[in-house]
N, CA, C, O and CB atoms as a CASP TS submission, in Angstrom:
PFRMAT TS
TARGET T0000
AUTHOR 0000-0000-0000
METHOD Language model
MODEL 1
PARENT N/A
ATOM      1  N   MET     1    -164.870  42.328-111.648  1.00  0.00           N
ATOM      2  CA  MET     1    -164.463  43.162-110.787  1.00  0.00           C
ATOM      3  C   MET     1    -163.908  43.392-109.436  1.00  0.00           C
ATOM      4  O   MET     1    -164.432  42.914-108.430  1.00  0.00           O
ATOM      5  CB  MET     1    -165.072  43.554-110.813  1.00  0.00           C
ATOM      6  N   LYS     2    -162.715  44.215-109.416  1.00  0.00           N
ATOM      7  CA  LYS     2    -161.871  44.186-108.676  1.00  0.00           C
ATOM      8  C   LYS     2    -162.159  44.064-107.027  1.00  0.00           C
ATOM      9  O   LYS     2    -161.450  43.547-106.164  1.00  0.00           O
ATOM     10  CB  LYS     2    -161.261  45.170-109.082  1.00  0.00           C
ATOM     11  N   ASP     3    -163.259  44.625-106.927  1.00  0.00           N
ATOM     12  CA  ASP     3    -163.886  44.824-105.351  1.00  0.00           C
ATOM     13  C   ASP     3    -164.367  43.360-105.190  1.00  0.00           C
ATOM     14  O   ASP     3    -164.309  43.014-104.010  1.00  0.00           O
ATOM     15  CB  ASP     3    -165.346  46.112-105.135  1.00  0.00           C
ATOM     16  N   SER     4    -164.851  42.346-106.072  1.00  0.00           N
ATOM     17  CA  SER     4    -165.031  41.350-105.273  1.00  0.00           C
ATOM     18  C   SER     4    -164.253  40.153-105.184  1.00  0.00           C
ATOM     19  O   SER     4    -164.583  39.062-105.651  1.00  0.00           O
ATOM     20  CB  SER     4    -166.061  41.060-105.445  1.00  0.00           C
ATOM     21  N   VAL     5    -162.949  40.479-104.409  1.00  0.00           N
ATOM     22  CA  VAL     5    -161.787  39.649-104.470  1.00  0.00           C
ATOM     23  C   VAL     5    -161.209  40.293-102.714  1.00  0.00           C
ATOM     24  O   VAL     5    -160.756  41.436-102.647  1.00  0.00           O
ATOM     25  CB  VAL     5    -160.612  40.039-106.169  1.00  0.00           C
ATOM     26  N   PHE     6    -161.282  39.644-101.766  1.00  0.00           N
ATOM     27  CA  PHE     6    -160.442  40.284-101.021  1.00  0.00           C
ATOM     28  C   PHE     6    -159.257  39.530-100.816  1.00  0.00           C
ATOM     29  O   PHE     6    -159.351  38.314-100.985  1.00  0.00           O
ATOM     30  CB  PHE     6    -161.009  40.641 -99.897  1.00  0.00           C
ATOM     31  N   TYR     7    -157.935  40.106-100.418  1.00  0.00           N
ATOM     32  CA  TYR     7    -156.537  39.655-100.451  1.00  0.00           C
ATOM     33  C   TYR     7    -156.027  40.173 -99.218  1.00  0.00           C
ATOM     34  O   TYR     7    -155.805  41.373 -99.059  1.00  0.00           O
ATOM     35  CB  TYR     7    -155.704  40.133-101.691  1.00  0.00           C
ATOM     36  N   LEU     8    -155.793  39.103 -98.144  1.00  0.00           N
ATOM     37  CA  LEU     8    -154.687  39.257 -97.129  1.00  0.00           C
ATOM     38  C   LEU     8    -153.071  38.515 -97.815  1.00  0.00           C
ATOM     39  O   LEU     8    -152.793  37.428 -98.319  1.00  0.00           O
ATOM     40  CB  LEU     8    -155.309  38.348 -95.558  1.00  0.00           C
ATOM     41  N   ALA     9    -152.414  39.568 -97.549  1.00  0.00           N
ATOM     42  CA  ALA     9    -150.897  39.333 -97.478  1.00  0.00           C
ATOM     43  C   ALA     9    -150.323  39.409 -95.796  1.00  0.00           C
ATOM     44  O   ALA     9    -150.487  40.313 -94.977  1.00  0.00           O
ATOM     45  CB  ALA     9    -150.111  40.621 -98.494  1.00  0.00           C
ATOM     46  N   VAL    10    -149.673  38.227 -95.670  1.00  0.00           N
ATOM     47  CA  VAL    10    -148.399  38.432 -94.477  1.00  0.00           C
ATOM     48  C   VAL    10    -147.264  37.781 -94.914  1.00  0.00           C
ATOM     49  O   VAL    10    -147.188  36.893 -95.764  1.00  0.00           O
ATOM     50  CB  VAL    10    -148.690  37.787 -92.944  1.00  0.00           C
ATOM     51  N   LYS    11    -146.187  38.412 -94.113  1.00  0.00           N
ATOM     52  CA  LYS    11    -144.726  38.642 -94.300  1.00  0.00           C
ATOM     53  C   LYS    11    -143.998  38.426 -92.700  1.00  0.00           C
ATOM     54  O   LYS    11    -144.300  39.008 -91.659  1.00  0.00           O
ATOM     55  CB  LYS    11    -144.481  40.331 -94.991  1.00  0.00           C
ATOM     56  N   ASP    12    -142.880  37.316 -92.945  1.00  0.00           N
ATOM     57  CA  ASP    12    -142.202  37.582 -92.015  1.00  0.00           C
ATOM     58  C   ASP    12    -140.716  37.487 -92.406  1.00  0.00           C
ATOM     59  O   ASP    12    -140.325  36.619 -93.186  1.00  0.00           O
ATOM     60  CB  ASP    12    -142.611  36.824 -91.007  1.00  0.00           C
ATOM     61  N   ASN    13    -139.837  38.464 -91.809  1.00  0.00           N
ATOM     62  CA  ASN    13    -138.877  38.333 -91.759  1.00  0.00           C
ATOM     63  C   ASN    13    -137.528  37.277 -91.412  1.00  0.00           C
ATOM     64  O   ASN    13    -136.391  37.746 -91.369  1.00  0.00           O
ATOM     65  CB  ASN    13    -139.066  38.985 -91.429  1.00  0.00           C
ATOM     66  N   GLY    14    -137.802  35.750 -91.162  1.00  0.00           N
ATOM     67  CA  GLY    14    -137.224  34.688 -90.654  1.00  0.00           C
ATOM     68  C   GLY    14    -136.293  34.007 -92.091  1.00  0.00           C
ATOM     69  O   GLY    14    -136.038  34.408 -93.226  1.00  0.00           O
ATOM     70  N   PRO    15    -136.078  33.140 -91.522  1.00  0.00           N
ATOM     71  CA  PRO    15    -134.809  32.597 -92.629  1.00  0.00           C
ATOM     72  C   PRO    15    -135.195  32.020 -94.253  1.00  0.00           C
ATOM     73  O   PRO    15    -134.403  31.706 -95.142  1.00  0.00           O
ATOM     74  CB  PRO    15    -134.021  31.149 -91.829  1.00  0.00           C
ATOM     75  N   GLY    16    -136.748  32.008 -94.276  1.00  0.00           N
ATOM     76  CA  GLY    16    -137.417  31.519 -95.326  1.00  0.00           C
ATOM     77  C   GLY    16    -137.409  29.990 -95.351  1.00  0.00           C
ATOM     78  O   GLY    16    -136.530  29.324 -94.805  1.00  0.00           O
ATOM     79  N   ILE    17    -138.552  29.427 -96.089  1.00  0.00           N
ATOM     80  CA  ILE    17    -138.808  28.181 -96.347  1.00  0.00           C
ATOM     81  C   ILE    17    -137.835  27.369 -97.176  1.00  0.00           C
ATOM     82  O   ILE    17    -137.667  27.493 -98.389  1.00  0.00           O
ATOM     83  CB  ILE    17    -139.959  28.183 -96.872  1.00  0.00           C
ATOM     84  N   PRO    18    -136.983  26.202 -96.064  1.00  0.00           N
ATOM     85  CA  PRO    18    -135.922  25.713 -96.953  1.00  0.00           C
ATOM     86  C   PRO    18    -136.308  24.484 -98.460  1.00  0.00           C
ATOM     87  O   PRO    18    -137.089  23.543 -98.316  1.00  0.00           O
ATOM     88  CB  PRO    18    -134.902  24.969 -95.773  1.00  0.00           C
ATOM     89  N   ALA    19    -135.605  24.765 -99.753  1.00  0.00           N
ATOM     90  CA  ALA    19    -136.133  24.351-101.170  1.00  0.00           C
ATOM     91  C   ALA    19    -136.376  23.302-100.545  1.00  0.00           C
ATOM     92  O   ALA    19    -137.485  22.925-100.924  1.00  0.00           O
ATOM     93  CB  ALA    19    -135.284  24.290-102.575  1.00  0.00           C
ATOM     94  N   ALA    20    -135.739  22.225 -99.380  1.00  0.00           N
ATOM     95  CA  ALA    20    -136.394  20.507 -99.391  1.00  0.00           C
ATOM     96  C   ALA    20    -138.197  20.699 -99.499  1.00  0.00           C
ATOM     97  O   ALA    20    -139.063  20.170-100.194  1.00  0.00           O
ATOM     98  CB  ALA    20    -135.901  19.458 -97.460  1.00  0.00           C
ATOM     99  N   ILE    21    -138.196  21.530 -98.640  1.00  0.00           N
ATOM    100  CA  ILE    21    -139.707  21.385 -98.636  1.00  0.00           C
ATOM    101  C   ILE    21    -140.731  22.149 -98.974  1.00  0.00           C
ATOM    102  O   ILE    21    -141.887  21.817 -98.716  1.00  0.00           O
ATOM    103  CB  ILE    21    -140.039  21.189 -97.692  1.00  0.00           C
ATOM    104  N   GLN    22    -140.411  23.289 -99.606  1.00  0.00           N
ATOM    105  CA  GLN    22    -141.041  24.237-100.503  1.00  0.00           C
ATOM    106  C   GLN    22    -142.118  23.719-101.165  1.00  0.00           C
ATOM    107  O   GLN    22    -143.196  24.196-100.813  1.00  0.00           O
ATOM    108  CB  GLN    22    -140.181  24.736-101.438  1.00  0.00           C
ATOM    109  N   GLY    23    -142.161  22.556-102.355  1.00  0.00           N
ATOM    110  CA  GLY    23    -142.809  21.939-102.680  1.00  0.00           C
ATOM    111  C   GLY    23    -144.392  20.765-101.621  1.00  0.00           C
ATOM    112  O   GLY    23    -145.514  20.294-101.808  1.00  0.00           O
ATOM    113  N   GLN    24    -143.767  20.834-101.011  1.00  0.00           N
ATOM    114  CA  GLN    24    -144.830  20.315-100.164  1.00  0.00           C
ATOM    115  C   GLN    24    -145.361  21.156 -98.870  1.00  0.00           C
ATOM    116  O   GLN    24    -146.174  20.610 -98.124  1.00  0.00           O
ATOM    117  CB  GLN    24    -144.340  19.024 -99.702  1.00  0.00           C
ATOM    118  N   ILE    25    -144.979  22.269 -98.641  1.00  0.00           N
ATOM    119  CA  ILE    25    -145.688  23.143 -97.285  1.00  0.00           C
ATOM    120  C   ILE    25    -147.043  23.061 -97.118  1.00  0.00           C
ATOM    121  O   ILE    25    -147.482  23.519 -96.063  1.00  0.00           O
ATOM    122  CB  ILE    25    -145.508  24.687 -97.330  1.00  0.00           C
ATOM    123  N   PHE    26    -148.152  22.381 -98.248  1.00  0.00           N
ATOM    124  CA  PHE    26    -149.070  22.753 -98.073  1.00  0.00           C
ATOM    125  C   PHE    26    -149.591  21.827 -97.337  1.00  0.00           C
ATOM    126  O   PHE    26    -150.401  22.134 -96.463  1.00  0.00           O
ATOM    127  CB  PHE    26    -149.564  23.125 -98.979  1.00  0.00           C
ATOM    128  N   GLU    27    -149.048  19.918 -97.660  1.00  0.00           N
ATOM    129  CA  GLU    27    -149.305  19.366 -97.430  1.00  0.00           C
ATOM    130  C   GLU    27    -149.183  18.659 -95.964  1.00  0.00           C
ATOM    131  O   GLU    27    -148.046  18.653 -95.492  1.00  0.00           O
ATOM    132  CB  GLU    27    -149.139  19.199 -98.236  1.00  0.00           C
ATOM    133  N   PRO    28    -150.143  18.108 -95.247  1.00  0.00           N
ATOM    134  CA  PRO    28    -150.183  17.310 -93.603  1.00  0.00           C
ATOM    135  C   PRO    28    -148.947  17.002 -93.546  1.00  0.00           C
ATOM    136  O   PRO    28    -148.355  16.756 -94.597  1.00  0.00           O
ATOM    137  CB  PRO    28    -151.143  15.838 -93.281  1.00  0.00           C
ATOM    138  N   PHE    29    -148.270  16.944 -92.289  1.00  0.00           N
ATOM    139  CA  PHE    29    -147.165  16.348 -91.375  1.00  0.00           C
ATOM    140  C   PHE    29    -146.039  17.060 -92.477  1.00  0.00           C
ATOM    141  O   PHE    29    -145.576  16.267 -93.297  1.00  0.00           O
ATOM    142  CB  PHE    29    -147.150  14.315 -91.109  1.00  0.00           C
ATOM    143  N   VAL    30    -145.755  17.908 -92.530  1.00  0.00           N
ATOM    144  CA  VAL    30    -144.474  18.464 -93.112  1.00  0.00           C
ATOM    145  C   VAL    30    -143.730  19.621 -92.663  1.00  0.00           C
ATOM    146  O   VAL    30    -144.092  20.752 -92.990  1.00  0.00           O
ATOM    147  CB  VAL    30    -144.687  18.742 -94.308  1.00  0.00           C
ATOM    148  N   THR    31    -143.011  19.477 -92.148  1.00  0.00           N
ATOM    149  CA  THR    31    -142.186  20.274 -90.132  1.00  0.00           C
ATOM    150  C   THR    31    -141.108  20.786 -91.064  1.00  0.00           C
ATOM    151  O   THR    31    -141.147  20.396 -92.231  1.00  0.00           O
ATOM    152  CB  THR    31    -141.266  18.736 -88.227  1.00  0.00           C
ATOM    153  N   HIS    32    -140.123  21.639 -90.670  1.00  0.00           N
ATOM    154  CA  HIS    32    -138.543  21.725 -90.440  1.00  0.00           C
ATOM    155  C   HIS    32    -138.340  22.387 -89.387  1.00  0.00           C
ATOM    156  O   HIS    32    -138.794  23.479 -89.046  1.00  0.00           O
ATOM    157  CB  HIS    32    -137.721  22.359 -91.477  1.00  0.00           C
ATOM    158  N   GLY    33    -137.176  21.227 -88.538  1.00  0.00           N
ATOM    159  CA  GLY    33    -136.599  22.651 -87.853  1.00  0.00           C
ATOM    160  C   GLY    33    -137.349  23.086 -86.596  1.00  0.00           C
ATOM    161  O   GLY    33    -136.918  23.977 -85.865  1.00  0.00           O
ATOM    162  N   LYS    34    -138.588  22.366 -86.351  1.00  0.00           N
ATOM    163  CA  LYS    34    -139.405  22.302 -84.883  1.00  0.00           C
ATOM    164  C   LYS    34    -139.085  21.138 -84.094  1.00  0.00           C
ATOM    165  O   LYS    34    -138.853  20.166 -84.812  1.00  0.00           O
ATOM    166  CB  LYS    34    -141.008  22.246 -85.041  1.00  0.00           C
ATOM    167  N   LYS    35    -138.972  20.855 -82.565  1.00  0.00           N
ATOM    168  CA  LYS    35    -138.752  20.260 -82.135  1.00  0.00           C
ATOM    169  C   LYS    35    -140.651  19.982 -81.880  1.00  0.00           C
ATOM    170  O   LYS    35    -140.612  18.823 -81.466  1.00  0.00           O
ATOM    171  CB  LYS    35    -137.582  20.581 -81.336  1.00  0.00           C
ATOM    172  N   ALA    36    -141.530  20.204 -81.889  1.00  0.00           N
ATOM    173  CA  ALA    36    -142.633  20.293 -81.392  1.00  0.00           C
ATOM    174  C   ALA    36    -143.741  20.931 -82.500  1.00  0.00           C
ATOM    175  O   ALA    36    -144.891  21.283 -82.239  1.00  0.00           O
ATOM    176  CB  ALA    36    -142.419  21.033 -80.157  1.00  0.00           C
ATOM    177  N   GLY    37    -143.207  20.968 -83.533  1.00  0.00           N
ATOM    178  CA  GLY    37    -144.243  21.263 -84.943  1.00  0.00           C
ATOM    179  C   GLY    37    -144.965  19.640 -85.269  1.00  0.00           C
ATOM    180  O   GLY    37    -144.518  18.494 -85.331  1.00  0.00           O
ATOM    181  N   THR    38    -145.899  20.083 -85.378  1.00  0.00           N
ATOM    182  CA  THR    38    -146.784  18.844 -86.135  1.00  0.00           C
ATOM    183  C   THR    38    -146.595  18.975 -87.571  1.00  0.00           C
ATOM    184  O   THR    38    -146.283  17.852 -87.969  1.00  0.00           O
ATOM    185  CB  THR    38    -148.483  18.894 -85.858  1.00  0.00           C
ATOM    186  N   GLY    39    -146.633  19.884 -88.654  1.00  0.00           N
ATOM    187  CA  GLY    39    -146.708  19.704 -89.898  1.00  0.00           C
ATOM    188  C   GLY    39    -147.849  20.158 -90.126  1.00  0.00           C
ATOM    189  O   GLY    39    -147.910  20.217 -91.354  1.00  0.00           O
ATOM    190  N   LEU    40    -149.310  20.712 -89.474  1.00  0.00           N
ATOM    191  CA  LEU    40    -150.516  20.553 -89.935  1.00  0.00           C
ATOM    192  C   LEU    40    -150.706  22.261 -89.874  1.00  0.00           C
ATOM    193  O   LEU    40    -151.930  22.389 -89.895  1.00  0.00           O
ATOM    194  CB  LEU    40    -151.553  19.446 -89.013  1.00  0.00           C
ATOM    195  N   GLY    41    -150.358  23.055 -89.836  1.00  0.00           N
ATOM    196  CA  GLY    41    -150.412  24.258 -89.962  1.00  0.00           C
ATOM    197  C   GLY    41    -150.690  24.687 -91.284  1.00  0.00           C
ATOM    198  O   GLY    41    -151.862  24.966 -91.536  1.00  0.00           O
ATOM    199  N   MET    42    -149.982  24.775 -92.025  1.00  0.00           N
ATOM    200  CA  MET    42    -150.349  25.299 -93.618  1.00  0.00           C
ATOM    201  C   MET    42    -151.262  24.025 -94.159  1.00  0.00           C
ATOM    202  O   MET    42    -152.075  24.136 -95.076  1.00  0.00           O
ATOM    203  CB  MET    42    -148.717  25.554 -94.781  1.00  0.00           C
ATOM    204  N   ALA    43    -151.049  23.045 -93.585  1.00  0.00           N
ATOM    205  CA  ALA    43    -152.588  22.376 -94.814  1.00  0.00           C
ATOM    206  C   ALA    43    -153.522  22.513 -93.897  1.00  0.00           C
ATOM    207  O   ALA    43    -154.562  21.960 -94.255  1.00  0.00           O
ATOM    208  CB  ALA    43    -152.699  20.430 -95.522  1.00  0.00           C
ATOM    209  N   ILE    44    -153.604  23.108 -92.674  1.00  0.00           N
ATOM    210  CA  ILE    44    -155.222  23.776 -92.746  1.00  0.00           C
ATOM    211  C   ILE    44    -155.251  24.998 -92.882  1.00  0.00           C
ATOM    212  O   ILE    44    -156.450  25.273 -92.928  1.00  0.00           O
ATOM    213  CB  ILE    44    -156.125  23.621 -91.572  1.00  0.00           C
ATOM    214  N   VAL    45    -154.525  26.140 -92.998  1.00  0.00           N
ATOM    215  CA  VAL    45    -154.684  26.869 -93.549  1.00  0.00           C
ATOM    216  C   VAL    45    -155.594  26.894 -95.299  1.00  0.00           C
ATOM    217  O   VAL    45    -156.607  27.310 -95.861  1.00  0.00           O
ATOM    218  CB  VAL    45    -153.548  27.141 -93.300  1.00  0.00           C
ATOM    219  N   ARG    46    -154.737  26.366 -95.448  1.00  0.00           N
ATOM    220  CA  ARG    46    -154.813  25.581 -97.185  1.00  0.00           C
ATOM    221  C   ARG    46    -156.123  25.375 -97.255  1.00  0.00           C
ATOM    222  O   ARG    46    -156.864  26.169 -97.834  1.00  0.00           O
ATOM    223  CB  ARG    46    -153.972  23.924 -97.543  1.00  0.00           C
ATOM    224  N   ASN    47    -156.541  24.306 -96.682  1.00  0.00           N
ATOM    225  CA  ASN    47    -158.081  23.552 -96.693  1.00  0.00           C
ATOM    226  C   ASN    47    -159.164  24.952 -96.259  1.00  0.00           C
ATOM    227  O   ASN    47    -160.220  25.284 -96.797  1.00  0.00           O
ATOM    228  CB  ASN    47    -158.189  21.969 -95.201  1.00  0.00           C
ATOM    229  N   ILE    48    -158.706  25.348 -95.521  1.00  0.00           N
ATOM    230  CA  ILE    48    -159.886  27.242 -94.661  1.00  0.00           C
ATOM    231  C   ILE    48    -159.847  27.832 -96.257  1.00  0.00           C
ATOM    232  O   ILE    48    -160.876  28.271 -96.772  1.00  0.00           O
ATOM    233  CB  ILE    48    -158.519  29.076 -92.861  1.00  0.00           C
ATOM    234  N   VAL    49    -158.835  27.803 -96.824  1.00  0.00           N
ATOM    235  CA  VAL    49    -158.794  29.117 -97.477  1.00  0.00           C
ATOM    236  C   VAL    49    -159.643  28.375 -98.875  1.00  0.00           C
ATOM    237  O   VAL    49    -160.572  28.972 -99.420  1.00  0.00           O
ATOM    238  CB  VAL    49    -156.960  29.909 -97.725  1.00  0.00           C
ATOM    239  N   THR    50    -159.253  27.250 -99.256  1.00  0.00           N
ATOM    240  CA  THR    50    -160.116  26.838-100.945  1.00  0.00           C
ATOM    241  C   THR    50    -161.021  26.668-100.250  1.00  0.00           C
ATOM    242  O   THR    50    -161.741  27.529-100.756  1.00  0.00           O
ATOM    243  CB  THR    50    -159.783  25.456-102.149  1.00  0.00           C
ATOM    244  N   ALA    51    -161.896  26.061 -99.108  1.00  0.00           N
ATOM    245  CA  ALA    51    -162.957  25.919 -99.009  1.00  0.00           C
ATOM    246  C   ALA    51    -164.036  27.129 -98.940  1.00  0.00           C
ATOM    247  O   ALA    51    -165.264  27.189 -98.881  1.00  0.00           O
ATOM    248  CB  ALA    51    -162.901  25.204 -98.152  1.00  0.00           C
ATOM    249  N   HIS    52    -163.110  27.941 -98.974  1.00  0.00           N
ATOM    250  CA  HIS    52    -164.053  29.417 -98.644  1.00  0.00           C
ATOM    251  C   HIS    52    -164.137  29.704-100.652  1.00  0.00           C
ATOM    252  O   HIS    52    -164.990  30.423-101.172  1.00  0.00           O
ATOM    253  CB  HIS    52    -162.760  31.221 -97.285  1.00  0.00           C
ATOM    254  N   GLY    53    -163.108  28.988-101.392  1.00  0.00           N
ATOM    255  CA  GLY    53    -162.632  29.128-102.662  1.00  0.00           C
ATOM    256  C   GLY    53    -161.647  30.086-103.036  1.00  0.00           C
ATOM    257  O   GLY    53    -161.744  30.854-103.993  1.00  0.00           O
ATOM    258  N   GLY    54    -160.807  30.016-102.332  1.00  0.00           N
ATOM    259  CA  GLY    54    -159.574  31.326-102.185  1.00  0.00           C
ATOM    260  C   GLY    54    -158.658  30.370-102.579  1.00  0.00           C
ATOM    261  O   GLY    54    -158.857  29.159-102.477  1.00  0.00           O
ATOM    262  N   THR    55    -157.671  30.874-103.022  1.00  0.00           N
ATOM    263  CA  THR    55    -156.298  30.577-103.395  1.00  0.00           C
ATOM    264  C   THR    55    -155.521  30.925-101.853  1.00  0.00           C
ATOM    265  O   THR    55    -155.963  31.439-100.825  1.00  0.00           O
ATOM    266  CB  THR    55    -155.745  31.623-104.854  1.00  0.00           C
ATOM    267  N   ILE    56    -153.822  30.252-102.315  1.00  0.00           N
ATOM    268  CA  ILE    56    -152.831  30.956-101.354  1.00  0.00           C
ATOM    269  C   ILE    56    -151.655  30.423-102.044  1.00  0.00           C
ATOM    270  O   ILE    56    -151.495  29.371-102.663  1.00  0.00           O
ATOM    271  CB  ILE    56    -152.920  30.588 -99.645  1.00  0.00           C
ATOM    272  N   ILE    57    -150.631  31.701-101.710  1.00  0.00           N
ATOM    273  CA  ILE    57    -148.903  31.311-102.608  1.00  0.00           C
ATOM    274  C   ILE    57    -148.606  32.043-101.678  1.00  0.00           C
ATOM    275  O   ILE    57    -149.167  32.825-100.910  1.00  0.00           O
ATOM    276  CB  ILE    57    -148.255  31.786-104.426  1.00  0.00           C
ATOM    277  N   PHE    58    -147.078  31.444-101.986  1.00  0.00           N
ATOM    278  CA  PHE    58    -146.341  32.275-101.124  1.00  0.00           C
ATOM    279  C   PHE    58    -144.733  32.424-101.710  1.00  0.00           C
ATOM    280  O   PHE    58    -144.159  31.460-102.217  1.00  0.00           O
ATOM    281  CB  PHE    58    -146.433  31.608 -99.602  1.00  0.00           C
ATOM    282  N   GLU    59    -144.236  33.472-101.597  1.00  0.00           N
ATOM    283  CA  GLU    59    -142.915  33.480-102.023  1.00  0.00           C
ATOM    284  C   GLU    59    -141.877  33.506-101.121  1.00  0.00           C
ATOM    285  O   GLU    59    -142.081  34.242-100.155  1.00  0.00           O
ATOM    286  CB  GLU    59    -142.736  34.423-102.769  1.00  0.00           C
ATOM    287  N   THR    60    -140.517  32.754-101.151  1.00  0.00           N
ATOM    288  CA  THR    60    -139.736  32.980 -99.961  1.00  0.00           C
ATOM    289  C   THR    60    -138.371  32.973-100.547  1.00  0.00           C
ATOM    290  O   THR    60    -138.137  32.621-101.703  1.00  0.00           O
ATOM    291  CB  THR    60    -139.959  31.900 -98.783  1.00  0.00           C
ATOM    292  N   ALA    61    -137.269  33.476 -99.487  1.00  0.00           N
ATOM    293  CA  ALA    61    -136.168  33.665 -99.841  1.00  0.00           C
ATOM    294  C   ALA    61    -135.046  33.230 -98.736  1.00  0.00           C
ATOM    295  O   ALA    61    -135.249  33.918 -97.735  1.00  0.00           O
ATOM    296  CB  ALA    61    -136.182  34.948-100.237  1.00  0.00           C
ATOM    297  N   PRO    62    -134.184  32.544 -98.580  1.00  0.00           N
ATOM    298  CA  PRO    62    -132.633  32.337 -97.665  1.00  0.00           C
ATOM    299  C   PRO    62    -132.667  33.610 -96.653  1.00  0.00           C
ATOM    300  O   PRO    62    -132.404  34.718 -97.121  1.00  0.00           O
ATOM    301  CB  PRO    62    -130.933  32.464 -98.838  1.00  0.00           C
ATOM    302  N   ASP    63    -132.947  33.490 -95.446  1.00  0.00           N
ATOM    303  CA  ASP    63    -132.173  34.850 -94.744  1.00  0.00           C
ATOM    304  C   ASP    63    -133.421  36.187 -94.712  1.00  0.00           C
ATOM    305  O   ASP    63    -133.477  36.960 -93.756  1.00  0.00           O
ATOM    306  CB  ASP    63    -130.537  35.425 -95.954  1.00  0.00           C
ATOM    307  N   GLN    64    -134.392  36.290 -95.944  1.00  0.00           N
ATOM    308  CA  GLN    64    -135.247  37.466 -96.211  1.00  0.00           C
ATOM    309  C   GLN    64    -136.328  37.476 -95.869  1.00  0.00           C
ATOM    310  O   GLN    64    -137.032  38.485 -95.822  1.00  0.00           O
ATOM    311  CB  GLN    64    -135.384  37.788 -97.283  1.00  0.00           C
ATOM    312  N   GLY    65    -136.831  35.780 -95.413  1.00  0.00           N
ATOM    313  CA  GLY    65    -138.494  36.029 -94.998  1.00  0.00           C
ATOM    314  C   GLY    65    -139.104  35.113 -96.271  1.00  0.00           C
ATOM    315  O   GLY    65    -138.616  34.697 -97.322  1.00  0.00           O
ATOM    316  N   THR    66    -140.272  35.027 -95.705  1.00  0.00           N
ATOM    317  CA  THR    66    -141.405  34.436 -96.619  1.00  0.00           C
ATOM    318  C   THR    66    -142.785  35.466 -96.580  1.00  0.00           C
ATOM    319  O   THR    66    -143.200  36.193 -95.678  1.00  0.00           O
ATOM    320  CB  THR    66    -141.837  32.783 -96.003  1.00  0.00           C
ATOM    321  N   SER    67    -143.253  35.228 -97.817  1.00  0.00           N
ATOM    322  CA  SER    67    -144.794  36.162 -97.483  1.00  0.00           C
ATOM    323  C   SER    67    -145.842  35.563 -98.362  1.00  0.00           C
ATOM    324  O   SER    67    -145.601  35.156 -99.499  1.00  0.00           O
ATOM    325  CB  SER    67    -144.742  38.010 -97.925  1.00  0.00           C
ATOM    326  N   PHE    68    -147.158  35.522 -97.722  1.00  0.00           N
ATOM    327  CA  PHE    68    -147.820  34.601 -97.888  1.00  0.00           C
ATOM    328  C   PHE    68    -149.407  35.601 -98.460  1.00  0.00           C
ATOM    329  O   PHE    68    -149.833  36.556 -97.811  1.00  0.00           O
ATOM    330  CB  PHE    68    -147.743  33.603 -96.437  1.00  0.00           C
ATOM    331  N   LEU    69    -149.987  35.148 -99.632  1.00  0.00           N
ATOM    332  CA  LEU    69    -150.986  35.851-100.444  1.00  0.00           C
ATOM    333  C   LEU    69    -151.863  35.208-100.765  1.00  0.00           C
ATOM    334  O   LEU    69    -151.841  34.294-101.589  1.00  0.00           O
ATOM    335  CB  LEU    69    -150.643  36.370-101.467  1.00  0.00           C
ATOM    336  N   ILE    70    -153.177  35.786 -99.864  1.00  0.00           N
ATOM    337  CA  ILE    70    -154.409  34.622 -99.236  1.00  0.00           C
ATOM    338  C   ILE    70    -155.445  35.724-100.415  1.00  0.00           C
ATOM    339  O   ILE    70    -155.715  36.897-100.158  1.00  0.00           O
ATOM    340  CB  ILE    70    -154.945  34.591 -96.748  1.00  0.00           C
ATOM    341  N   SER    71    -155.844  35.052-101.569  1.00  0.00           N
ATOM    342  CA  SER    71    -157.321  35.814-102.167  1.00  0.00           C
ATOM    343  C   SER    71    -158.529  34.739-101.525  1.00  0.00           C
ATOM    344  O   SER    71    -158.388  33.774-100.774  1.00  0.00           O
ATOM    345  CB  SER    71    -157.416  35.855-104.317  1.00  0.00           C
ATOM    346  N   LEU    72    -159.910  35.395-102.221  1.00  0.00           N
ATOM    347  CA  LEU    72    -160.799  35.414-100.777  1.00  0.00           C
ATOM    348  C   LEU    72    -162.189  35.537-101.693  1.00  0.00           C
ATOM    349  O   LEU    72    -162.353  36.724-101.409  1.00  0.00           O
ATOM    350  CB  LEU    72    -160.439  37.003 -99.412  1.00  0.00           C
ATOM    351  N   PRO    73    -162.870  35.362-102.221  1.00  0.00           N
ATOM    352  CA  PRO    73    -163.996  36.063-103.099  1.00  0.00           C
ATOM    353  C   PRO    73    -164.551  36.326-101.857  1.00  0.00           C
ATOM    354  O   PRO    73    -164.394  35.847-100.734  1.00  0.00           O
ATOM    355  CB  PRO    73    -164.978  35.219-104.323  1.00  0.00           C
ATOM    356  N   ARG    74    -165.656  37.735-102.618  1.00  0.00           N
ATOM    357  CA  ARG    74    -165.992  38.284-101.538  1.00  0.00           C
ATOM    358  C   ARG    74    -167.665  37.813-101.664  1.00  0.00           C
ATOM    359  O   ARG    74    -168.241  37.391-102.667  1.00  0.00           O
ATOM    360  CB  ARG    74    -165.534  39.928-101.483  1.00  0.00           C
ATOM    361  N   LYS    75    -168.149  38.012-100.460  1.00  0.00           N
ATOM    362  CA  LYS    75    -169.860  37.367-100.561  1.00  0.00           C
ATOM    363  C   LYS    75    -170.270  38.664-101.018  1.00  0.00           C
ATOM    364  O   LYS    75    -169.640  39.678-100.717  1.00  0.00           O
ATOM    365  CB  LYS    75    -170.858  36.730 -98.923  1.00  0.00           C
ATOM    366  N   THR    76    -171.459  38.675-101.841  1.00  0.00           N
ATOM    367  CA  THR    76    -171.892  40.157-102.222  1.00  0.00           C
ATOM    368  C   THR    76    -173.507  39.805-101.699  1.00  0.00           C
ATOM    369  O   THR    76    -174.332  40.646-102.056  1.00  0.00           O
ATOM    370  CB  THR    76    -171.639  40.698-104.204  1.00  0.00           C
ATOM    371  N   SER    77    -173.945  38.834-101.022  1.00  0.00           N
ATOM    372  CA  SER    77    -175.527  38.645-100.323  1.00  0.00           C
ATOM    373  C   SER    77    -175.946  39.722 -98.950  1.00  0.00           C
ATOM    374  O   SER    77    -177.050  39.636 -98.413  1.00  0.00           O
ATOM    375  CB  SER    77    -175.608  36.861 -99.628  1.00  0.00           C
TER
END
């Protein structure tokens, strides 16, 4: 049933995720180009999403931005 899944899409118009870190973007302490970044943001997001039975994927292109798609099962109780 299509209504049993909630989808959330987030898109930016930034520089995109560098190819060098795309394979590790959801790993802790992976960061690029931020002086004060800890590299924990996407790892925390992935942990929250998977803890609720969901998935997160992304598409990125240089100078065109990045979009993330989160899918979460809806509670029916």
